[in-house]
N, C-alpha and C positions, 0 to 999 in steps of 0.2 A: 788516869782516864785515858782510853785509846784514842787514837786520832779520828775514828769514825764520830764519836761522841762530841768532840770538840768540832768538827766540821759541821755536824748536824746543829750542834749549839749556835754556832756563828750563823749557819744560814737561818735558824729559827729566831735569834735575836734580831738580825737586820729585819726579818719579815714583820716583826712586832714594832721595832723602834726606827726602822727606816735604813736604806741602803748605807753601808759605812758604819752603821752605829756600834757594832761589835769593836772594830777598829778603834773608834773613838773612846770608847769605855777602856779598852785595854792600854790605849796611850795615856788616859787620864789617871789610870792606876798604876803607871809604871813605878818602878822603884821598889820601896818597901811594900806596897800594895798589890804588886803585880800578881801573885798568886791569888788573891782575892778575886780580881776580875777573871782570870782564867777559870777559877772554880765555878764563879757565878755562871758564866757563858757555859762551860762543859756540863755542869750537873743540873743547874736550874733549866737551861734551855735546852741543851742536848738530851736531858734525860727526862726531866719532869715536863717541860713544856712540849715535848715530842711524844708523850703518852698517848694511846687512843682513848678515847671516852668524851673528852671536851674539846671543843673548837677554841679557837683564840679568843673569841667574845665571852665565852663562859670562864675562861681562864682569868681574864681581866676583871670580870666580876669578882671572882673569888679572890683575887689580888687586891683589888681595891677594898673590899669588905675586911679583909685581913689587916690591911693597913690602918683603916679607919678603927678597928678593935685594939690594935696596938697602940695609937696615939703616938705623938712625938716622932713621927715620920714623914713630915712634909715633903721632904726632897724625894723619898721613894714614892709616896703618894702622887705627887706631881709627875713623876716619871710615868706611873701605871695609868693615871688619867689621860695622859698624853698618849699613851700606848693603847689604851681603850678606844680613844677616838680614831687612831690609825687602823684598828681592826673593825671599825663598824659601829661602836657604840655611839649612841646619840647622847648630847648633854642631858637630856631629860632622864635616860636610862642611868646615867652614872649619878645624877643627883638622887634618883629613885633608890638607888643602891645605899647612899649614905643615909637618906632617910630611913630605909629599912633598918639599918645598924643602929640607930638612936635607941632603940628599945634594949640592946645589949650592952651599948658602950656609953650611954648617956649623952646629954646634950651637950657638954664642953667639947668632946670629940668629934662629935657629928657636925657641930658649927664651925670648928677648926678645919674639917675636911670639906665643907661646903666653900669656905673661903679659898682653900687650895684649888678646888674646882673652879671658883669664879675666875681666879687668877690665870688658869689655864686657858679657860674659854676666853677671855679676854685677849690673852697672848695670841690666840689662834685665830682670834675675830669670828668666833663661833656664837651664835645666839642660842640662849638657854631660856625657855619659859619661866614664867613666875609662879609656878605651881598651881594646885588646884583651887587654892584660896586666893589666887591674884596677886 
């Protein structure tokens, strides 16, 4: 990938995950996984996240829904729930995305996802409602 995709990717990654996040990811994946970090930033954030048509909130909704459906992605789901909060999603919107997914993914995956979300909300000390039924 060219340098422009790399710079655009680093900028977009930091925009979603916080200042310096791209450098932290690349440092965490140094050594044998170094290319994965670079590809993830260059392609996912330099190309896909930088496309027109969806804003960052909408992209995080799509990412959260996809990860709920995949299951067994708790670390990635945690990251995208944090990112969703960073770009303006509310805890209620995040929980509603997970609830919406239950019809396609089943209750075990949705319950696991809600538990990940609850952990993120607790870590960030953000309040989430108890839902329509209390």
